[in-house]
C-alpha positions, 0 to 999 in steps of 0.5 A: 502442344509439343510436336515432332515428325514420326514414321509410320506405315512407311509416311512421314508423319506429324504426331502433336500431343497436348501439354495440359491434358490433365489439367483440361475438364474435359478430357474425358470427352476427348481422349481415355489416354492417361498421357492427353490426346496425340493427333498423327496428321500426315507432314504432306497433309496439305498439300493433298487438302489443296488439291482436295479442295481444288477438285472440288471446283467448278474448273476442275468439274469441267476439265474431267467433264472434256475428259471424259467425253475426249479421252475415256472414249477410246479405252473404253473401245478398245475394252470391249474390242479385247475384253477388258484387255488381256495383253498377250504380252509381257515386258514393256517394250512387248506391251508397248507394241501390242498397245501401239497396234491396238491404237493404230487400229483404232485410229484406223476405223476413225478415219474409213467412218470419218472418210470413205475408203476410195478417198483414203486410196486414192491419197495413198497414192497420190502419196505415192506409198506402196500398198497392196 
């Protein structure tokens, strides 16, 4: 079997072509090509295969469950508040400012659910921050 690297669809593939296909009695079950069987495999197929194998493990699934519990909830809440995140601004800096504003609102709501407003205002007064 000979192989070489080729580019298809902007990605690098290894092209494997059988040398002894013409003399093989099973060629009719393997391919209809007269040149023999040709197999294309992505050059980075092995790391992808290893990653997919890792994703099926229990440790990885536990991490995904933890992520869903901790990280995905704020994004779901923001999408609910904003109606599927229709950002009003354009441009990287403006969008970042808008997302930061939403995150600040989310965090303030979380803080007020944990601590009463009176206690929070006492802490702000203690820190010497002017508010009106």
